[in-house]
C-alpha positions as CSV (number, residue, x, y, z in Angstrom):
1,X,23.4,19.4,-1.6
2,X,25.1,16.0,-2.4
3,X,23.9,13.0,-4.1
4,X,25.7,9.6,-2.9
5,X,25.7,6.1,-2.5
6,X,24.2,5.1,0.7
7,X,25.1,2.3,3.2
8,X,21.9,-0.3,4.2
9,X,21.8,1.2,7.6
10,X,21.8,4.6,6.1
11,X,19.0,4.0,3.7
12,X,16.9,1.9,6.5
13,X,17.3,4.8,8.8
14,X,15.6,7.3,6.4
15,X,13.1,4.8,5.1
16,X,11.8,4.5,8.7
17,X,11.6,8.0,9.1
18,X,9.5,8.8,5.8
19,X,6.2,8.9,6.2
20,X,4.9,6.6,3.4
21,X,6.9,4.3,1.9
22,X,6.5,0.9,-0.3
23,X,7.9,-2.8,0.8
24,X,9.7,-2.4,-2.4
25,X,11.7,0.5,-1.3
26,X,13.6,-1.7,1.3
27,X,16.9,-3.5,2.0
28,X,15.0,-6.7,2.1
29,X,13.5,-6.2,-1.5
30,X,16.9,-5.0,-2.6
31,X,18.8,-8.3,-1.5
32,X,15.7,-10.1,-3.1
33,X,16.5,-8.5,-6.3
34,X,20.3,-9.2,-6.3
35,X,19.4,-12.8,-5.6
36,X,17.5,-12.6,-8.8
37,X,20.5,-11.4,-10.8
38,X,20.2,-7.6,-10.8
39,X,22.6,-4.9,-9.6
40,X,21.2,-2.4,-7.1
41,X,22.1,0.9,-6.1
42,X,20.9,3.0,-3.1
43,X,21.3,6.7,-3.7
44,X,20.4,9.4,-1.5
45,X,20.2,13.2,-1.6
46,X,22.3,14.5,1.6
47,X,22.6,18.0,2.9
48,X,24.8,18.5,6.3
49,X,24.6,14.8,6.7
50,X,21.0,14.9,6.7
51,X,19.2,12.7,4.1
52,X,16.5,14.4,2.2
53,X,15.3,12.3,-0.5
54,X,16.6,8.5,-1.3
55,X,15.6,5.6,-3.7
56,X,16.5,2.0,-4.5
57,X,17.5,1.6,-8.1
58,X,17.4,-1.8,-9.5
59,X,19.7,-1.9,-12.7
60,X,18.8,-4.2,-15.6
61,X,21.9,-4.7,-18.3
62,X,22.0,-5.6,-21.8
63,X,25.3,-5.3,-23.3
64,X,26.6,-2.0,-22.3
65,X,23.3,-0.7,-22.2
66,X,21.7,-0.2,-18.5
67,X,18.5,0.5,-17.3
68,X,17.1,1.8,-14.0
69,X,14.2,1.0,-12.3
70,X,13.0,2.5,-8.9
71,X,10.1,0.1,-7.7
72,X,6.9,2.3,-6.0
73,X,9.1,5.5,-6.7
74,X,11.6,7.7,-4.9
75,X,11.1,8.2,-1.2
76,X,10.8,11.9,-1.5
77,X,7.9,14.7,-0.9
78,X,6.5,15.1,-4.3
79,X,4.7,18.4,-3.2
80,X,8.4,19.6,-2.7
81,X,9.2,20.9,-6.3
82,X,12.6,22.5,-5.5
83,X,13.7,19.2,-4.0
84,X,12.1,17.0,-6.6
85,X,14.0,19.2,-9.2
86,X,17.4,19.1,-7.3
87,X,17.0,15.0,-6.8
88,X,15.8,14.7,-10.5
89,X,19.0,16.7,-11.7
90,X,21.5,15.1,-9.5
91,X,20.0,11.4,-10.2
92,X,20.1,12.1,-14.0
93,X,23.9,13.2,-13.9
94,X,24.8,10.1,-11.4
95,X,23.2,7.5,-13.4
96,X,24.2,8.6,-16.8
97,X,27.9,8.5,-15.7
98,X,26.8,4.9,-15.0
99,X,25.7,4.4,-18.5
100,X,21.9,4.2,-17.4
101,X,20.0,5.3,-20.5
102,X,16.9,6.1,-18.4
103,X,14.9,5.0,-15.2
104,X,11.3,3.9,-15.0
105,X,9.4,4.6,-11.6
106,X,5.8,3.7,-10.9
107,X,5.3,5.8,-7.7
108,X,2.8,5.3,-5.1
109,X,1.4,8.8,-5.6
110,X,-2.6,8.7,-5.0
111,X,-4.5,10.2,-7.7
112,X,-8.0,9.0,-6.1
113,X,-9.2,6.8,-3.6
114,X,-13.0,5.3,-4.5
115,X,-15.4,3.5,-2.6
116,X,-16.9,0.1,-3.5
117,X,-19.3,1.5,-5.8
118,X,-16.4,3.3,-7.3
119,X,-17.6,6.9,-6.4
120,X,-14.5,9.4,-5.5
121,X,-14.5,9.8,-1.8
122,X,-10.9,11.4,-1.9
123,X,-9.1,13.3,-4.5
124,X,-5.3,14.1,-4.2
125,X,-6.1,18.2,-4.4
126,X,-1.8,18.0,-5.1
127,X,-2.1,15.8,-7.9
128,X,-2.5,17.9,-10.9
129,X,0.4,20.3,-9.5
130,X,2.5,17.2,-8.8
131,X,2.2,15.7,-12.4
132,X,2.9,19.1,-13.8
133,X,6.0,19.4,-11.9
134,X,7.1,16.1,-12.9
135,X,6.6,16.6,-16.4
136,X,8.4,20.0,-16.4
137,X,11.3,18.2,-14.9
138,X,11.6,15.8,-17.9
139,X,9.6,13.0,-16.4
140,X,7.5,11.0,-19.4
141,X,4.2,9.8,-18.0
142,X,3.4,6.7,-19.8
143,X,-0.3,6.9,-19.4
144,X,-3.3,5.9,-17.3
145,X,-2.9,2.0,-17.7
146,X,-6.2,0.0,-16.7
147,X,-5.2,-3.6,-16.3
148,X,-1.7,-4.8,-15.3
149,X,0.3,-3.6,-18.1
150,X,2.8,-1.7,-15.8
151,X,5.7,-3.2,-13.8
152,X,3.3,-2.4,-10.5
153,X,-0.5,-2.3,-10.3
154,X,-1.8,1.4,-11.1
155,X,-4.9,0.1,-8.7
156,X,-4.8,-1.4,-5.4
157,X,-7.8,-2.5,-3.0
158,X,-6.8,-1.4,0.5
159,X,-8.8,-2.1,3.7
160,X,-8.9,0.6,6.5
161,X,-8.5,-1.1,9.6
162,X,-9.6,1.8,11.9
163,X,-13.0,0.2,13.0
164,X,-13.4,-2.6,15.6
165,X,-13.0,-6.3,13.8
166,X,-17.1,-6.5,14.2
167,X,-17.7,-3.4,12.3
168,X,-15.2,-4.7,10.1
169,X,-17.0,-7.8,9.4
170,X,-20.3,-6.1,9.3
171,X,-19.2,-4.2,6.0
172,X,-18.1,-7.1,4.1
173,X,-20.6,-7.8,1.6
174,X,-23.4,-10.1,3.0
175,X,-23.2,-12.7,0.5
176,X,-19.3,-13.0,1.4
177,X,-20.1,-13.3,5.2
178,X,-22.4,-16.1,4.4
179,X,-19.7,-17.6,2.5
180,X,-17.2,-17.2,5.7
181,X,-19.5,-18.6,7.9
182,X,-19.9,-21.4,6.0
183,X,-16.2,-22.0,5.6
184,X,-15.8,-22.6,9.3
185,X,-18.9,-24.8,9.7
186,X,-17.5,-27.2,6.8
187,X,-14.6,-27.7,9.1
188,X,-11.9,-25.0,7.5
189,X,-9.4,-24.0,9.7
190,X,-6.5,-21.4,9.7
191,X,-3.0,-22.0,10.6
192,X,0.4,-19.9,10.6
193,X,2.8,-21.7,8.2
194,X,6.5,-21.2,7.5
195,X,9.0,-21.2,4.5
196,X,8.3,-25.0,4.1
197,X,4.6,-24.1,3.2
198,X,5.9,-22.0,0.1
199,X,5.5,-25.2,-1.9
200,X,1.8,-25.3,-1.2
201,X,1.4,-21.5,-2.3
202,X,3.7,-22.1,-5.5
203,X,1.6,-25.1,-6.5
204,X,-1.5,-23.1,-6.2
205,X,-0.3,-19.9,-8.4
206,X,2.3,-21.4,-10.6
207,X,0.1,-21.5,-13.7
208,X,-0.8,-18.0,-13.3
209,X,2.4,-16.2,-12.1
210,X,5.5,-16.1,-13.8
211,X,8.2,-16.3,-10.7
212,X,9.5,-19.3,-9.8
213,X,9.9,-21.1,-6.3
214,X,13.3,-19.7,-5.7
215,X,11.8,-16.2,-5.9
216,X,9.4,-16.8,-3.0
217,X,12.0,-18.6,-1.0
218,X,14.3,-15.2,-1.4
219,X,11.4,-13.1,-0.4
220,X,10.6,-15.0,2.7
221,X,14.4,-15.3,3.8
222,X,14.9,-11.6,3.2
223,X,11.9,-10.1,4.7
224,X,12.0,-12.9,7.6
225,X,15.5,-11.1,8.8
226,X,13.4,-8.5,10.5
227,X,10.4,-10.4,11.1
228,X,8.4,-8.7,8.4
229,X,6.9,-11.9,6.6
230,X,4.2,-14.4,7.6
231,X,2.5,-17.2,5.9
232,X,-1.0,-18.5,6.7
233,X,-3.2,-21.2,5.3
234,X,-6.5,-22.8,5.1
235,X,-7.0,-26.4,5.9
236,X,-10.1,-29.0,5.6
237,X,-10.5,-31.0,8.4
238,X,-11.4,-34.1,6.2
239,X,-12.6,-36.2,9.4
240,X,-14.7,-33.2,10.8
241,X,-16.3,-32.9,6.9
242,X,-17.4,-36.3,6.5
243,X,-18.8,-36.6,10.1
244,X,-20.7,-33.3,9.3
245,X,-22.1,-34.6,6.1
246,X,-23.0,-37.9,7.6
247,X,-25.0,-36.0,10.1
248,X,-26.9,-34.1,7.5
249,X,-27.6,-36.9,5.5
250,X,-29.0,-39.1,8.5
251,X,-31.1,-35.7,9.2
252,X,-32.5,-35.4,5.7
253,X,-33.2,-39.2,5.6
254,X,-35.7,-38.6,9.0
255,X,-37.2,-35.9,6.7
256,X,-37.6,-37.9,3.9
257,X,-39.1,-40.5,5.9
258,X,-41.5,-37.9,7.4
259,X,-43.0,-37.0,4.1
260,X,-43.2,-40.6,2.8
261,X,-45.6,-40.9,5.8
262,X,-47.4,-38.0,5.1
263,X,-47.8,-39.1,1.5
264,X,-48.9,-42.7,2.5
265,X,-52.2,-40.8,4.0
266,X,-52.7,-37.6,2.3
267,X,-51.6,-37.6,-1.6
268,X,-51.7,-34.0,-2.8
269,X,-49.6,-32.0,-5.2
270,X,-48.2,-29.9,-2.3
271,X,-46.9,-32.9,-0.4
272,X,-45.7,-34.6,-3.3
273,X,-43.7,-31.2,-4.2
274,X,-42.1,-31.4,-0.8
275,X,-41.3,-34.9,-1.0
276,X,-39.5,-34.6,-4.1
277,X,-37.5,-31.6,-2.9
278,X,-36.3,-33.3,0.3
279,X,-35.6,-36.6,-2.1
280,X,-33.4,-34.1,-4.1
281,X,-31.7,-33.0,-1.0
282,X,-31.1,-36.2,0.2
283,X,-29.3,-37.4,-2.7
284,X,-27.1,-34.3,-2.7
285,X,-26.0,-35.3,0.6
286,X,-25.6,-39.1,-0.4
287,X,-22.8,-37.7,-3.1
288,X,-21.2,-35.6,-0.7
289,X,-20.7,-38.3,1.3
290,X,-18.8,-40.4,-1.3
291,X,-16.8,-37.2,-2.0
292,X,-16.1,-36.5,1.5
293,X,-15.0,-40.3,2.3
294,X,-12.7,-40.2,-0.6
295,X,-11.2,-37.1,0.7
296,X,-10.6,-38.4,4.4
297,X,-9.0,-41.7,2.6
298,X,-6.6,-40.0,0.2
299,X,-6.2,-37.1,3.1
300,X,-6.1,-38.2,6.2
301,X,-4.3,-35.2,8.0
302,X,-6.5,-32.6,5.9
303,X,-6.1,-30.6,2.8
304,X,-4.6,-27.5,2.4
305,X,-6.7,-25.4,0.4
306,X,-5.6,-21.6,0.2
307,X,-2.7,-19.8,1.3
308,X,-1.2,-16.1,1.6
309,X,2.0,-14.7,1.7
310,X,2.0,-11.4,4.0
311,X,4.5,-8.6,4.3
312,X,4.5,-6.1,7.1
313,X,5.5,-2.4,6.4
314,X,5.2,-0.4,9.1
315,X,1.2,0.0,9.6
316,X,0.4,-1.8,6.7
317,X,-0.1,-5.4,5.8
318,X,0.7,-6.2,2.1
319,X,-1.0,-9.3,1.0
320,X,2.2,-10.1,-1.6
321,X,0.8,-13.5,-2.9
322,X,-2.6,-15.7,-2.4
323,X,-3.5,-18.6,-3.9
324,X,-6.3,-21.7,-3.7
325,X,-6.9,-25.1,-4.8
326,X,-9.4,-24.7,-7.5
327,X,-10.8,-28.4,-6.8
328,X,-11.8,-27.2,-3.3
329,X,-13.1,-23.6,-4.4
330,X,-16.8,-24.2,-3.2
331,X,-15.2,-24.6,0.4
332,X,-14.7,-20.6,0.0
333,X,-11.8,-20.8,2.2
334,X,-9.8,-18.0,0.9
335,X,-13.0,-15.9,2.3
336,X,-12.3,-17.1,5.6
337,X,-8.5,-17.2,5.4
338,X,-8.5,-13.4,4.5
339,X,-11.3,-12.3,7.0
340,X,-9.3,-14.0,10.0
341,X,-6.0,-12.1,8.9
342,X,-8.2,-9.0,8.8
343,X,-9.5,-9.8,12.4
344,X,-6.2,-10.7,13.6
345,X,-4.2,-7.8,12.2
346,X,-6.7,-5.0,13.3
347,X,-6.2,-6.3,16.8
348,X,-2.6,-5.8,16.3
349,X,-2.9,-2.2,15.6
350,X,-2.0,-2.2,11.8
351,X,-3.9,0.7,10.1
352,X,-4.3,-0.8,6.6
353,X,-4.6,-4.1,4.8
354,X,-3.7,-4.0,0.9
355,X,-5.1,-6.8,-0.7
356,X,-2.9,-6.0,-3.9
357,X,-3.6,-5.1,-7.4
358,X,-6.7,-5.0,-9.0
359,X,-7.6,-3.4,-12.6
360,X,-9.8,-0.4,-13.2
361,X,-13.0,-1.0,-11.4
362,X,-15.1,0.9,-14.2
363,X,-13.9,-1.1,-17.3
364,X,-15.4,-4.5,-18.0
365,X,-12.8,-6.9,-18.5
366,X,-11.4,-10.6,-17.6
367,X,-10.2,-9.6,-14.5
368,X,-14.0,-8.2,-13.2
369,X,-14.0,-11.4,-10.6
370,X,-11.1,-10.4,-9.4
371,X,-11.8,-7.0,-8.6
372,X,-14.9,-7.9,-7.0
373,X,-13.6,-10.7,-4.8
374,X,-11.2,-8.0,-3.1
375,X,-13.5,-4.9,-3.0
376,X,-16.4,-7.1,-1.3
377,X,-14.2,-7.1,1.6
378,X,-15.1,-3.4,1.9
379,X,-12.1,-2.4,0.4
380,X,-11.2,1.1,-1.1
381,X,-9.8,1.6,-4.5
382,X,-6.7,3.4,-4.4
383,X,-5.8,4.8,-8.1
384,X,-2.1,5.8,-8.4
385,X,-0.2,8.0,-11.0
386,X,1.0,5.0,-13.0
387,X,4.3,4.4,-14.6
388,X,7.1,7.5,-15.6
389,X,10.0,7.1,-17.2
390,X,13.2,9.6,-17.1
391,X,16.2,9.7,-19.5
392,X,19.4,10.0,-18.0
393,X,21.6,9.6,-21.2
394,X,20.2,10.7,-24.4
395,X,22.8,9.0,-26.6
396,X,22.2,5.5,-24.8
397,X,18.4,6.0,-24.8
398,X,18.3,6.4,-28.2
399,X,20.3,3.1,-29.1
400,X,17.7,1.5,-26.3
401,X,14.9,2.7,-28.5
402,X,15.9,1.7,-31.6
403,X,18.2,-1.1,-31.1
404,X,16.4,-4.9,-30.3
405,X,18.0,-5.6,-26.8
406,X,17.5,-8.8,-24.6
407,X,16.7,-8.6,-21.1
408,X,15.6,-5.1,-20.3
409,X,12.4,-4.7,-18.1
410,X,12.0,-8.4,-17.4
411,X,11.7,-7.6,-13.8
């Protein structure tokens, strides 16, 4: 067996034949990272021209010391101890000669799958054996982080799309089904966008995400080469919304007039209470008319309220980034947008809809709202192994650990 650098075509061919692979182990992501200023290597273990294992390695450099990163781990059967042993041995030897001190990887090795009540419904029976083999080969497990301490999330919310769309909708939490219907009734519509809408996404997420707009442009351009990227957004029809509120106001005005006539002839506590409630709702609609009129005046062509950037990876849809305009949170537009994408992609034959990272659902944190939002779509919580580190060059690794270096692991 021989470890060698692969061409883009060789790597792609192996990736496409591999049972499970991440969007981060791809030529598109390789090109994105190169545009971000990193060096990359495609390595493959070959036997008689057959590729048995492979990985994209991103190289981070500070001075003469380099550090490698295999996003979402190697493309390898982690259950095959002998194959893993040989690949590990060869990759350490190869990278050591390239002055790479160590590599970090965050494999999508599933530890367990939990339902929305955080009960384990599927435990990887091979997990203990896999982690034992990794430890025996020199991989250091960096612990079971509960939040977003790792380079990639250790927990993800994933929806199985095997059921018909009406069952998928029925399985969504009742409160969210109500919000989805409400968003449609208020005039929220869903549109497919393009690279020009990345600015809308960036404006919605720039204060909570460290990436610059150029990163999203690069993502879109590279994954678009194979038609694997799509962008969708929700938009409030301001004219429709104003007409809707005006109709509600006039209808409520009739109800108030009715109670006025009732009270004039029959004053009692029950009628007065109903009258007060009716007046309260009328006042609410009056305020909404003022707000809706302002929206129409300022945004006659509508308001983009939420945006989602999607990556298609084999049979999985991955929600790479999503955002919404907090000023219009009450319209529940992102609820509707996500549902419409679930409905659309399930009808196109995709098997999974990955809503992206969450934190450990069993631990209270500031991310509780994020967890509940994603899991309420009847997503399962996938728990992965976490980050691993493999030392390739002991001398360089000692320097890396003991001398302050700039630029290491800022990816």
